[in-house]
N, CA, C and O atoms as a GROMACS GRO file, in nm:
protein
  588
    1MET      N    1   3.896  16.274  -2.258
    1MET     CA    2   4.032  16.290  -2.306
    1MET      C    3   4.028  16.300  -2.458
    1MET      O    4   3.974  16.212  -2.524
    2ASN      N    5   4.083  16.403  -2.511
    2ASN     CA    6   4.082  16.428  -2.654
    2ASN      C    7   4.219  16.387  -2.711
    2ASN      O    8   4.317  16.460  -2.699
    3THR      N    9   4.223  16.268  -2.774
    3THR     CA   10   4.350  16.219  -2.828
    3THR      C   11   4.341  16.209  -2.979
    3THR      O   12   4.233  16.198  -3.037
    4LEU      N   13   4.456  16.215  -3.039
    4LEU     CA   14   4.463  16.200  -3.183
    4LEU      C   15   4.464  16.051  -3.219
    4LEU      O   16   4.520  15.969  -3.147
    5SER      N   17   4.403  16.019  -3.330
    5SER     CA   18   4.402  15.881  -3.376
    5SER      C   19   4.508  15.866  -3.485
    5SER      O   20   4.509  15.941  -3.583
    6PHE      N   21   4.594  15.770  -3.468
    6PHE     CA   22   4.697  15.742  -3.566
    6PHE      C   23   4.670  15.611  -3.639
    6PHE      O   24   4.762  15.543  -3.685
    7ARG      N   25   4.545  15.577  -3.648
    7ARG     CA   26   4.510  15.452  -3.714
    7ARG      C   27   4.529  15.467  -3.866
    7ARG      O   28   4.502  15.572  -3.924
    8THR      N   29   4.574  15.359  -3.926
    8THR     CA   30   4.594  15.360  -4.071
    8THR      C   31   4.459  15.351  -4.141
    8THR      O   32   4.375  15.268  -4.107
    9LYS      N   33   4.440  15.438  -4.237
    9LYS     CA   34   4.317  15.436  -4.315
    9LYS      C   35   4.338  15.348  -4.437
    9LYS      O   36   4.430  15.372  -4.516
   10SER      N   37   4.255  15.248  -4.454
   10SER     CA   38   4.262  15.161  -4.571
   10SER      C   39   4.159  15.205  -4.672
   10SER      O   40   4.045  15.238  -4.637
   11ALA      N   41   4.198  15.207  -4.797
   11ALA     CA   42   4.105  15.244  -4.904
   11ALA      C   43   4.008  15.131  -4.930
   11ALA      O   44   4.042  15.014  -4.914
   12ASN      N   45   3.887  15.167  -4.971
   12ASN     CA   46   3.789  15.068  -5.015
   12ASN      C   47   3.717  15.122  -5.137
   12ASN      O   48   3.746  15.233  -5.182
   13GLU      N   49   3.623  15.046  -5.191
   13GLU     CA   50   3.555  15.086  -5.314
   13GLU      C   51   3.481  15.219  -5.298
   13GLU      O   52   3.465  15.292  -5.397
   14ALA      N   53   3.436  15.252  -5.179
   14ALA     CA   54   3.362  15.376  -5.158
   14ALA      C   55   3.454  15.498  -5.155
   14ALA      O   56   3.413  15.607  -5.193
   15THR      N   57   3.578  15.480  -5.111
   15THR     CA   58   3.668  15.595  -5.096
   15THR      C   59   3.760  15.616  -5.216
   15THR      O   60   3.826  15.719  -5.226
   16VAL      N   61   3.764  15.520  -5.308
   16VAL     CA   62   3.856  15.529  -5.422
   16VAL      C   63   3.795  15.619  -5.530
   16VAL      O   64   3.680  15.603  -5.568
   17LYS      N   65   3.875  15.714  -5.577
   17LYS     CA   66   3.834  15.800  -5.688
   17LYS      C   67   3.920  15.762  -5.808
   17LYS      O   68   4.043  15.773  -5.804
   18ARG      N   69   3.855  15.718  -5.917
   18ARG     CA   70   3.929  15.672  -6.034
   18ARG      C   71   3.930  15.780  -6.143
   18ARG      O   72   3.826  15.837  -6.176
   19ASP      N   73   4.048  15.806  -6.196
   19ASP     CA   74   4.065  15.901  -6.305
   19ASP      C   75   4.097  15.824  -6.433
   19ASP      O   76   4.128  15.705  -6.429
   20TRP      N   77   4.088  15.893  -6.545
   20TRP     CA   78   4.122  15.837  -6.675
   20TRP      C   79   4.245  15.910  -6.727
   20TRP      O   80   4.250  16.033  -6.724
   21TYR      N   81   4.343  15.835  -6.776
   21TYR     CA   82   4.464  15.891  -6.832
   21TYR      C   83   4.485  15.835  -6.972
   21TYR      O   84   4.450  15.720  -6.999
   22VAL      N   85   4.540  15.916  -7.060
   22VAL     CA   86   4.576  15.870  -7.193
   22VAL      C   87   4.727  15.887  -7.210
   22VAL      O   88   4.783  15.992  -7.178
   23VAL      N   89   4.792  15.781  -7.260
   23VAL     CA   90   4.937  15.778  -7.278
   23VAL      C   91   4.966  15.761  -7.426
   23VAL      O   92   4.914  15.669  -7.490
   24ASP      N   93   5.047  15.848  -7.481
   24ASP     CA   94   5.090  15.836  -7.620
   24ASP      C   95   5.220  15.757  -7.621
   24ASP      O   96   5.322  15.803  -7.569
   25ALA      N   97   5.218  15.638  -7.681
   25ALA     CA   98   5.333  15.548  -7.677
   25ALA      C   99   5.434  15.574  -7.787
   25ALA      O  100   5.526  15.494  -7.805
   26THR      N  101   5.420  15.682  -7.861
   26THR     CA  102   5.512  15.710  -7.971
   26THR      C  103   5.654  15.729  -7.917
   26THR      O  104   5.679  15.812  -7.830
   27ASN      N  105   5.747  15.650  -7.971
   27ASN     CA  106   5.890  15.654  -7.937
   27ASN      C  107   5.917  15.632  -7.789
   27ASN      O  108   6.017  15.681  -7.738
   28MET      N  109   5.832  15.560  -7.720
   28MET     CA  110   5.856  15.527  -7.579
   28MET      C  111   5.910  15.385  -7.569
   28MET      O  112   5.870  15.297  -7.646
   29THR      N  113   6.002  15.363  -7.475
   29THR     CA  114   6.057  15.231  -7.452
   29THR      C  115   5.951  15.144  -7.384
   29THR      O  116   5.888  15.186  -7.288
   30LEU      N  117   5.933  15.024  -7.436
   30LEU     CA  118   5.824  14.937  -7.392
   30LEU      C  119   5.827  14.908  -7.243
   30LEU      O  120   5.726  14.927  -7.175
   31GLY      N  121   5.939  14.863  -7.190
   31GLY     CA  122   5.946  14.824  -7.050
   31GLY      C  123   5.929  14.938  -6.953
   31GLY      O  124   5.860  14.925  -6.852
   32ARG      N  125   5.990  15.051  -6.983
   32ARG     CA  126   5.979  15.168  -6.895
   32ARG      C  127   5.836  15.221  -6.893
   32ARG      O  128   5.784  15.258  -6.788
   33MET      N  129   5.774  15.223  -7.011
   33MET     CA  130   5.635  15.269  -7.018
   33MET      C  131   5.543  15.172  -6.945
   33MET      O  132   5.453  15.215  -6.872
   34ALA      N  133   5.564  15.042  -6.964
   34ALA     CA  134   5.478  14.942  -6.901
   34ALA      C  135   5.489  14.946  -6.749
   34ALA      O  136   5.390  14.926  -6.679
   35ALA      N  137   5.608  14.971  -6.696
   35ALA     CA  138   5.626  14.978  -6.551
   35ALA      C  139   5.548  15.095  -6.492
   35ALA      O  140   5.487  15.082  -6.385
   36ARG      N  141   5.551  15.209  -6.559
   36ARG     CA  142   5.478  15.325  -6.509
   36ARG      C  143   5.328  15.307  -6.521
   36ARG      O  144   5.252  15.349  -6.433
   37ILE      N  145   5.284  15.244  -6.630
   37ILE     CA  146   5.141  15.217  -6.647
   37ILE      C  147   5.092  15.118  -6.542
   37ILE      O  148   4.984  15.135  -6.487
   38ALA      N  149   5.172  15.015  -6.513
   38ALA     CA  150   5.133  14.917  -6.412
   38ALA      C  151   5.120  14.981  -6.274
   38ALA      O  152   5.032  14.946  -6.197
   39ALA      N  153   5.208  15.076  -6.243
   39ALA     CA  154   5.200  15.145  -6.114
   39ALA      C  155   5.072  15.227  -6.105
   39ALA      O  156   5.010  15.234  -5.999
   40ILE      N  157   5.031  15.289  -6.215
   40ILE     CA  158   4.906  15.368  -6.215
   40ILE      C  159   4.785  15.276  -6.205
   40ILE      O  160   4.689  15.308  -6.135
   41LEU      N  161   4.789  15.161  -6.274
   41LEU     CA  162   4.677  15.066  -6.266
   41LEU      C  163   4.663  15.010  -6.125
   41LEU      O  164   4.551  14.982  -6.081
   42ARG      N  165   4.773  14.994  -6.053
   42ARG     CA  166   4.769  14.945  -5.915
   42ARG      C  167   4.726  15.053  -5.817
   42ARG      O  168   4.672  15.022  -5.710
   43GLY      N  169   4.749  15.179  -5.851
   43GLY     CA  170   4.713  15.288  -5.762
   43GLY      C  171   4.828  15.337  -5.678
   43GLY      O  172   4.807  15.406  -5.578
   44LYS      N  173   4.950  15.304  -5.716
   44LYS     CA  174   5.067  15.344  -5.638
   44LYS      C  175   5.094  15.493  -5.645
   44LYS      O  176   5.176  15.545  -5.569
   45ASN      N  177   5.027  15.564  -5.736
   45ASN     CA  178   5.044  15.708  -5.744
   45ASN      C  179   4.948  15.782  -5.651
   45ASN      O  180   4.949  15.905  -5.646
   46LYS      N  181   4.866  15.710  -5.577
   46LYS     CA  182   4.766  15.771  -5.487
   46LYS      C  183   4.820  15.773  -5.344
   46LYS      O  184   4.894  15.683  -5.304
   47PRO      N  185   4.784  15.875  -5.268
   47PRO     CA  186   4.830  15.879  -5.128
   47PRO      C  187   4.764  15.773  -5.041
   47PRO      O  188   4.816  15.738  -4.935
   48TYR      N  189   4.649  15.722  -5.084
   48TYR     CA  190   4.578  15.622  -5.004
   48TYR      C  191   4.594  15.482  -5.063
   48TYR      O  192   4.504  15.399  -5.049
   49TYR      N  193   4.707  15.454  -5.127
   49TYR     CA  194   4.733  15.322  -5.185
   49TYR      C  195   4.720  15.214  -5.081
   49TYR      O  196   4.778  15.222  -4.973
   50THR      N  197   4.643  15.112  -5.114
   50THR     CA  198   4.624  14.997  -5.027
   50THR      C  199   4.652  14.872  -5.110
   50THR      O  200   4.586  14.852  -5.212
   51PRO      N  201   4.746  14.787  -5.070
   51PRO     CA  202   4.786  14.674  -5.154
   51PRO      C  203   4.674  14.574  -5.184
   51PRO      O  204   4.673  14.513  -5.290
   52HIS      N  205   4.580  14.557  -5.092
   52HIS     CA  206   4.477  14.456  -5.112
   52HIS      C  207   4.349  14.512  -5.174
   52HIS      O  208   4.247  14.443  -5.177
   53THR      N  209   4.353  14.637  -5.223
   53THR     CA  210   4.236  14.699  -5.283
   53THR      C  211   4.273  14.753  -5.421
   53THR      O  212   4.383  14.803  -5.442
   54ASP      N  213   4.180  14.740  -5.513
   54ASP     CA  214   4.201  14.796  -5.647
   54ASP      C  215   4.170  14.945  -5.642
   54ASP      O  216   4.054  14.985  -5.655
   55CYS      N  217   4.272  15.027  -5.624
   55CYS     CA  218   4.252  15.172  -5.613
   55CYS      C  219   4.321  15.245  -5.727
   55CYS      O  220   4.354  15.363  -5.714
   56GLY      N  221   4.344  15.177  -5.838
   56GLY     CA  222   4.412  15.236  -5.952
   56GLY      C  223   4.320  15.310  -6.046
   56GLY      O  224   4.198  15.310  -6.030
   57ASP      N  225   4.380  15.373  -6.145
   57ASP     CA  226   4.308  15.454  -6.243
   57ASP      C  227   4.298  15.377  -6.374
   57ASP      O  228   4.362  15.274  -6.394
   58TYR      N  229   4.216  15.430  -6.464
   58TYR     CA  230   4.203  15.376  -6.599
   58TYR      C  231   4.312  15.437  -6.687
   58TYR      O  232   4.343  15.555  -6.676
   59VAL      N  233   4.371  15.355  -6.774
   59VAL     CA  234   4.478  15.402  -6.861
   59VAL      C  235   4.445  15.362  -7.005
   59VAL      O  236   4.413  15.247  -7.034
   60ILE      N  237   4.453  15.460  -7.095
   60ILE     CA  238   4.434  15.439  -7.238
   60ILE      C  239   4.570  15.460  -7.303
   60ILE      O  240   4.632  15.564  -7.283
   61VAL      N  241   4.616  15.363  -7.381
   61VAL     CA  242   4.743  15.375  -7.452
   61VAL      C  243   4.712  15.388  -7.601
   61VAL      O  244   4.646  15.301  -7.659
   62ILE      N  245   4.759  15.495  -7.662
   62ILE     CA  246   4.739  15.514  -7.806
   62ILE      C  247   4.874  15.505  -7.877
   62ILE      O  248   4.979  15.520  -7.814
   63ASN      N  249   4.871  15.481  -8.005
   63ASN     CA  250   4.991  15.465  -8.088
   63ASN      C  251   5.080  15.352  -8.037
   63ASN      O  252   5.202  15.367  -8.032
   64ALA      N  253   5.020  15.240  -8.000
   64ALA     CA  254   5.097  15.127  -7.949
   64ALA      C  255   5.184  15.064  -8.058
   64ALA      O  256   5.276  14.989  -8.027
   65ASP      N  257   5.155  15.093  -8.183
   65ASP     CA  258   5.237  15.039  -8.291
   65ASP      C  259   5.367  15.116  -8.311
   65ASP      O  260   5.448  15.078  -8.396
   66LYS      N  261   5.388  15.223  -8.233
   66LYS     CA  262   5.508  15.306  -8.248
   66LYS      C  263   5.601  15.296  -8.128
   66LYS      O  264   5.684  15.384  -8.106
   67ILE      N  265   5.588  15.188  -8.049
   67ILE     CA  266   5.677  15.171  -7.934
   67ILE      C  267   5.817  15.132  -7.981
   67ILE      O  268   5.836  15.093  -8.096
   68VAL      N  269   5.912  15.144  -7.891
   68VAL     CA  270   6.052  15.117  -7.923
   68VAL      C  271   6.104  15.012  -7.825
   68VAL      O  272   6.072  15.016  -7.706
   69LEU      N  273   6.183  14.920  -7.877
   69LEU     CA  274   6.257  14.826  -7.795
   69LEU      C  275   6.405  14.858  -7.810
   69LEU      O  276   6.453  14.876  -7.922
   70THR      N  277   6.476  14.865  -7.699
   70THR     CA  278   6.617  14.903  -7.704
   70THR      C  279   6.705  14.784  -7.744
   70THR      O  280   6.663  14.669  -7.736
   71GLY      N  281   6.825  14.816  -7.786
   71GLY     CA  282   6.920  14.712  -7.823
   71GLY      C  283   6.871  14.634  -7.944
   71GLY      O  284   6.815  14.692  -8.037
   72ASN      N  285   6.894  14.505  -7.942
   72ASN     CA  286   6.854  14.419  -8.054
   72ASN      C  287   6.730  14.338  -8.019
   72ASN      O  288   6.704  14.233  -8.079
   73LYS      N  289   6.652  14.386  -7.920
   73LYS     CA  290   6.535  14.311  -7.875
   73LYS      C  291   6.430  14.294  -7.983
   73LYS      O  292   6.356  14.195  -7.983
   74MET      N  293   6.421  14.388  -8.074
   74MET     CA  294   6.320  14.379  -8.179
   74MET      C  295   6.339  14.252  -8.263
   74MET      O  296   6.242  14.196  -8.313
   75ASN      N  297   6.464  14.206  -8.277
   75ASN     CA  298   6.492  14.085  -8.354
   75ASN      C  299   6.516  13.963  -8.268
   75ASN      O  300   6.505  13.850  -8.316
   76ASP      N  301   6.549  13.982  -8.140
   76ASP     CA  302   6.586  13.869  -8.054
   76ASP      C  303   6.475  13.826  -7.957
   76ASP      O  304   6.466  13.708  -7.924
   77LYS      N  305   6.392  13.919  -7.911
   77LYS     CA  306   6.290  13.888  -7.811
   77LYS      C  307   6.184  13.798  -7.872
   77LYS      O  308   6.130  13.827  -7.979
   78GLU      N  309   6.154  13.689  -7.802
   78GLU     CA  310   6.056  13.592  -7.852
   78GLU      C  311   5.933  13.591  -7.763
   78GLU      O  312   5.943  13.595  -7.641
   79TYR      N  313   5.818  13.586  -7.826
   79TYR     CA  314   5.691  13.573  -7.756
   79TYR      C  315   5.636  13.435  -7.786
   79TYR      O  316   5.622  13.397  -7.903
   80GLU      N  317   5.606  13.360  -7.681
   80GLU     CA  318   5.568  13.220  -7.695
   80GLU      C  319   5.422  13.199  -7.661
   80GLU      O  320   5.370  13.255  -7.564
   81ASN      N  321   5.355  13.119  -7.742
   81ASN     CA  322   5.220  13.071  -7.712
   81ASN      C  323   5.223  12.920  -7.714
   81ASN      O  324   5.286  12.860  -7.801
   82TYR      N  325   5.156  12.859  -7.619
   82TYR     CA  326   5.155  12.714  -7.611
   82TYR      C  327   5.011  12.667  -7.595
   82TYR      O  328   4.942  12.709  -7.503
   83SER      N  329   4.967  12.581  -7.684
   83SER     CA  330   4.828  12.535  -7.685
   83SER      C  331   4.801  12.430  -7.579
   83SER      O  332   4.685  12.407  -7.543
   84GLY      N  333   4.904  12.366  -7.528
   84GLY     CA  334   4.886  12.259  -7.431
   84GLY      C  335   4.899  12.121  -7.493
   84GLY      O  336   4.905  12.021  -7.421
   85TYR      N  337   4.904  12.114  -7.623
   85TYR     CA  338   4.918  11.988  -7.693
   85TYR      C  339   5.063  11.966  -7.735
   85TYR      O  340   5.138  12.062  -7.749
   86PRO      N  341   5.103  11.840  -7.755
   86PRO     CA  342   5.239  11.816  -7.804
   86PRO      C  343   5.261  11.884  -7.939
   86PRO      O  344   5.179  11.870  -8.030
   87GLY      N  345   5.369  11.956  -7.951
   87GLY     CA  346   5.398  12.028  -8.073
   87GLY      C  347   5.318  12.157  -8.088
   87GLY      O  348   5.317  12.217  -8.195
   88GLY      N  349   5.252  12.199  -7.982
   88GLY     CA  350   5.166  12.317  -7.989
   88GLY      C  351   5.234  12.446  -7.948
   88GLY      O  352   5.165  12.545  -7.920
   89ARG      N  353   5.366  12.448  -7.943
   89ARG     CA  354   5.440  12.569  -7.905
   89ARG      C  355   5.466  12.653  -8.029
   89ARG      O  356   5.522  12.605  -8.128
   90LYS      N  357   5.424  12.779  -8.023
   90LYS     CA  358   5.447  12.872  -8.134
   90LYS      C  359   5.527  12.990  -8.083
   90LYS      O  360   5.492  13.050  -7.981
   91VAL      N  361   5.634  13.024  -8.152
   91VAL     CA  362   5.722  13.132  -8.112
   91VAL      C  363   5.722  13.237  -8.223
   91VAL      O  364   5.729  13.204  -8.341
   92GLU      N  365   5.714  13.364  -8.182
   92GLU     CA  366   5.714  13.473  -8.278
   92GLU      C  367   5.806  13.583  -8.223
   92GLU      O  368   5.799  13.615  -8.104
   93ILE      N  369   5.890  13.640  -8.307
   93ILE     CA  370   5.979  13.745  -8.261
   93ILE      C  371   5.901  13.876  -8.251
   93ILE      O  372   5.796  13.892  -8.313
   94ALA      N  373   5.955  13.969  -8.174
   94ALA     CA  374   5.885  14.094  -8.143
   94ALA      C  375   5.854  14.176  -8.268
   94ALA      O  376   5.748  14.238  -8.277
   95LYS      N  377   5.945  14.177  -8.365
   95LYS     CA  378   5.922  14.257  -8.485
   95LYS      C  379   5.800  14.208  -8.562
   95LYS      O  380   5.719  14.289  -8.608
   96ASP      N  381   5.787  14.076  -8.576
   96ASP     CA  382   5.672  14.020  -8.648
   96ASP      C  383   5.542  14.040  -8.571
   96ASP      O  384   5.438  14.070  -8.629
   97LEU      N  385   5.549  14.023  -8.438
   97LEU     CA  386   5.429  14.040  -8.355
   97LEU      C  387   5.384  14.186  -8.354
   97LEU      O  388   5.264  14.214  -8.354
   98LEU      N  389   5.478  14.279  -8.354
   98LEU     CA  390   5.444  14.421  -8.358
   98LEU      C  391   5.377  14.458  -8.491
   98LEU      O  392   5.287  14.541  -8.495
   99ARG      N  393   5.422  14.395  -8.598
   99ARG     CA  394   5.362  14.423  -8.728
   99ARG      C  395   5.222  14.359  -8.739
   99ARG      O  396   5.131  14.419  -8.796
  100ARG      N  397   5.206  14.238  -8.686
  100ARG     CA  398   5.081  14.164  -8.701
  100ARG      C  399   4.975  14.206  -8.600
  100ARG      O  400   4.860  14.227  -8.636
  101ARG      N  401   5.013  14.217  -8.473
  101ARG     CA  402   4.920  14.252  -8.364
  101ARG      C  403   4.990  14.350  -8.271
  101ARG      O  404   5.046  14.308  -8.169
  102PRO      N  405   4.989  14.480  -8.303
  102PRO     CA  406   5.072  14.576  -8.229
  102PRO      C  407   5.032  14.597  -8.084
  102PRO      O  408   5.117  14.636  -8.004
  103ILE      N  409   4.908  14.572  -8.046
  103ILE     CA  410   4.869  14.599  -7.908
  103ILE      C  411   4.915  14.490  -7.812
  103ILE      O  412   4.920  14.513  -7.691
  104VAL      N  413   4.950  14.372  -7.863
  104VAL     CA  414   4.983  14.259  -7.777
  104VAL      C  415   5.110  14.284  -7.698
  104VAL      O  416   5.118  14.246  -7.581
  105LEU      N  417   5.210  14.348  -7.758
  105LEU     CA  418   5.336  14.374  -7.687
  105LEU      C  419   5.311  14.458  -7.563
  105LEU      O  420   5.363  14.426  -7.455
  106THR      N  421   5.234  14.564  -7.577
  106THR     CA  422   5.206  14.651  -7.462
  106THR      C  423   5.121  14.579  -7.359
  106THR      O  424   5.149  14.589  -7.239
  107GLU      N  425   5.019  14.508  -7.402
  107GLU     CA  426   4.931  14.438  -7.308
  107GLU      C  427   5.006  14.332  -7.229
  107GLU      O  428   4.988  14.322  -7.107
  108ARG      N  429   5.090  14.254  -7.295
  108ARG     CA  430   5.164  14.148  -7.225
  108ARG      C  431   5.268  14.206  -7.130
  108ARG      O  432   5.292  14.150  -7.022
  109ALA      N  433   5.331  14.318  -7.169
  109ALA     CA  434   5.431  14.379  -7.082
  109ALA      C  435   5.366  14.433  -6.954
  109ALA      O  436   5.421  14.415  -6.845
  110VAL      N  437   5.252  14.498  -6.967
  110VAL     CA  438   5.185  14.554  -6.849
  110VAL      C  439   5.126  14.442  -6.764
  110VAL      O  440   5.136  14.446  -6.642
  111LYS      N  441   5.064  14.342  -6.827
  111LYS     CA  442   5.002  14.233  -6.752
  111LYS      C  443   5.105  14.156  -6.670
  111LYS      O  444   5.075  14.108  -6.560
  112GLY      N  445   5.226  14.143  -6.723
  112GLY     CA  446   5.331  14.073  -6.650
  112GLY      C  447   5.379  14.148  -6.527
  112GLY      O  448   5.444  14.088  -6.441
  113MET      N  449   5.349  14.277  -6.517
  113MET     CA  450   5.392  14.358  -6.403
  113MET      C  451   5.281  14.376  -6.299
  113MET      O  452   5.302  14.445  -6.199
  114LEU      N  453   5.167  14.316  -6.320
  114LEU     CA  454   5.056  14.324  -6.225
  114LEU      C  455   5.053  14.198  -6.139
  114LEU      O  456   5.112  14.097  -6.177
  115PRO      N  457   4.985  14.200  -6.024
  115PRO     CA  458   4.976  14.081  -5.941
  115PRO      C  459   4.911  13.965  -6.015
  115PRO      O  460   4.823  13.985  -6.098
  116LYS      N  461   4.954  13.844  -5.985
  116LYS     CA  462   4.902  13.724  -6.051
  116LYS      C  463   4.790  13.663  -5.969
  116LYS      O  464   4.802  13.550  -5.922
  117ASN      N  465   4.681  13.736  -5.952
  117ASN     CA  466   4.565  13.687  -5.878
  117ASN      C  467   4.440  13.760  -5.927
  117ASN      O  468   4.447  13.834  -6.025
  118ARG      N  469   4.327  13.741  -5.861
  118ARG     CA  470   4.204  13.803  -5.910
  118ARG      C  471   4.209  13.956  -5.900
  118ARG      O  472   4.142  14.025  -5.976
  119LEU      N  473   4.287  14.008  -5.807
  119LEU     CA  474   4.303  14.152  -5.797
  119LEU      C  475   4.380  14.206  -5.919
  119LEU      O  476   4.344  14.310  -5.974
  120GLY      N  477   4.484  14.134  -5.960
  120GLY     CA  478   4.558  14.174  -6.079
  120GLY      C  479   4.474  14.166  -6.205
  120GLY      O  480   4.489  14.250  -6.295
  121ARG      N  481   4.387  14.068  -6.213
  121ARG     CA  482   4.299  14.057  -6.330
  121ARG      C  483   4.199  14.171  -6.334
  121ARG      O  484   4.164  14.219  -6.442
  122ALA      N  485   4.153  14.216  -6.218
  122ALA     CA  486   4.062  14.331  -6.213
  122ALA      C  487   4.135  14.459  -6.252
  122ALA      O  488   4.077  14.546  -6.318
  123MET      N  489   4.262  14.472  -6.213
  123MET     CA  490   4.340  14.590  -6.251
  123MET      C  491   4.366  14.592  -6.400
  123MET      O  492   4.365  14.698  -6.462
  124TYR      N  493   4.390  14.475  -6.458
  124TYR     CA  494   4.421  14.466  -6.601
  124TYR      C  495   4.303  14.508  -6.687
  124TYR      O  496   4.323  14.554  -6.799
  125LYS      N  497   4.182  14.493  -6.637
  125LYS     CA  498   4.063  14.532  -6.713
  125LYS      C  499   4.050  14.682  -6.729
  125LYS      O  500   3.968  14.729  -6.807
  126LYS      N  501   4.129  14.759  -6.655
  126LYS     CA  502   4.125  14.905  -6.666
  126LYS      C  503   4.226  14.958  -6.767
  126LYS      O  504   4.246  15.080  -6.777
  127LEU      N  505   4.290  14.868  -6.842
  127LEU     CA  506   4.386  14.906  -6.944
  127LEU      C  507   4.322  14.893  -7.082
  127LEU      O  508   4.262  14.790  -7.114
  128PHE      N  509   4.335  14.998  -7.164
  128PHE     CA  510   4.281  14.998  -7.300
  128PHE      C  511   4.394  15.038  -7.393
  128PHE      O  512   4.450  15.147  -7.380
  129VAL      N  513   4.428  14.952  -7.488
  129VAL     CA  514   4.541  14.976  -7.578
  129VAL      C  515   4.488  14.984  -7.721
  129VAL      O  516   4.409  14.900  -7.764
  130TYR      N  517   4.533  15.085  -7.794
  130TYR     CA  518   4.492  15.104  -7.933
  130TYR      C  519   4.616  15.129  -8.019
  130TYR      O  520   4.708  15.198  -7.977
  131ALA      N  521   4.616  15.072  -8.140
  131ALA     CA  522   4.730  15.084  -8.229
  131ALA      C  523   4.739  15.224  -8.290
  131ALA      O  524   4.849  15.275  -8.311
  132GLY      N  525   4.627  15.287  -8.317
  132GLY     CA  526   4.626  15.420  -8.379
  132GLY      C  527   4.615  15.530  -8.277
  132GLY      O  528   4.626  15.508  -8.156
  133ALA      N  529   4.593  15.651  -8.328
  133ALA     CA  530   4.585  15.769  -8.242
  133ALA      C  531   4.444  15.794  -8.191
  133ALA      O  532   4.425  15.880  -8.105
  134GLU      N  533   4.345  15.723  -8.241
  134GLU     CA  534   4.206  15.743  -8.201
  134GLU      C  535   4.165  15.642  -8.094
  134GLU      O  536   4.211  15.528  -8.095
  135HIS      N  537   4.077  15.686  -8.003
  135HIS     CA  538   4.022  15.595  -7.902
  135HIS      C  539   3.878  15.637  -7.875
  135HIS      O  540   3.844  15.754  -7.890
  136PRO      N  541   3.791  15.542  -7.836
  136PRO     CA  542   3.649  15.573  -7.816
  136PRO      C  543   3.613  15.620  -7.676
  136PRO      O  544   3.496  15.613  -7.637
  137HIS      N  545   3.711  15.668  -7.597
  137HIS     CA  546   3.686  15.704  -7.458
  137HIS      C  547   3.688  15.855  -7.436
  137HIS      O  548   3.725  15.900  -7.327
  138ALA      N  549   3.651  15.932  -7.534
  138ALA     CA  550   3.653  16.078  -7.521
  138ALA      C  551   3.550  16.127  -7.419
  138ALA      O  552   3.569  16.232  -7.358
  139ALA      N  553   3.443  16.052  -7.400
  139ALA     CA  554   3.338  16.093  -7.306
  139ALA      C  555   3.389  16.092  -7.162
  139ALA      O  556   3.335  16.163  -7.077
  140GLN      N  557   3.491  16.012  -7.132
  140GLN     CA  558   3.546  16.006  -6.996
  140GLN      C  559   3.641  16.121  -6.968
  140GLN      O  560   3.687  16.135  -6.855
  141LYS      N  561   3.672  16.204  -7.067
  141LYS     CA  562   3.762  16.319  -7.054
  141LYS      C  563   3.896  16.279  -6.994
  141LYS      O  564   3.931  16.326  -6.886
  142PRO      N  565   3.972  16.191  -7.061
  142PRO     CA  566   4.100  16.148  -7.005
  142PRO      C  567   4.203  16.260  -7.005
  142PRO      O  568   4.207  16.343  -7.095
  143GLN      N  569   4.287  16.259  -6.902
  143GLN     CA  570   4.394  16.356  -6.892
  143GLN      C  571   4.517  16.300  -6.961
  143GLN      O  572   4.542  16.179  -6.957
  144SER      N  573   4.594  16.385  -7.025
  144SER     CA  574   4.715  16.342  -7.091
  144SER      C  575   4.821  16.312  -6.986
  144SER      O  576   4.838  16.389  -6.891
  145LEU      N  577   4.891  16.202  -7.003
  145LEU     CA  578   4.992  16.161  -6.906
  145LEU      C  579   5.125  16.148  -6.978
  145LEU      O  580   5.136  16.073  -7.075
  146THR      N  581   5.226  16.220  -6.932
  146THR     CA  582   5.360  16.211  -6.992
  146THR      C  583   5.458  16.160  -6.887
  146THR      O  584   5.447  16.190  -6.768
  147PHE      N  585   5.552  16.082  -6.934
  147PHE     CA  586   5.653  16.026  -6.844
  147PHE      C  587   5.787  16.093  -6.869
  147PHE      O  588   5.885  16.060  -6.804
   0.00000   0.00000   0.00000
């Protein structure tokens, strides 16, 4: 009897094909850009997306110092670091953090949209953020990605 199989195919490390993409963050809204990057890192743009497998692509973000925050978030949004000790809470507004460490805003926004487990940590390692227009990944021949 010749029957068709309707079994679901799950992706694994052998079947996943990873591409490299470069995103220019100039004049892009931080949250909207981070949501799209997180979906690519997870692999949701692939037809064989499997939630329990890292089937995402590599993403390079350039010009991270030129991102835009809508409304008054540049002056109101606070980024907090806590050392764990009494009095060890440090708060910095987005404008100061963007001036001092421009890649942190993009990295924290994308990391917050990934799963909070070892799979999410593996996906986060495929993100490369640079403040300027240059990146050292030209050998991987990244494709330009526009949103």
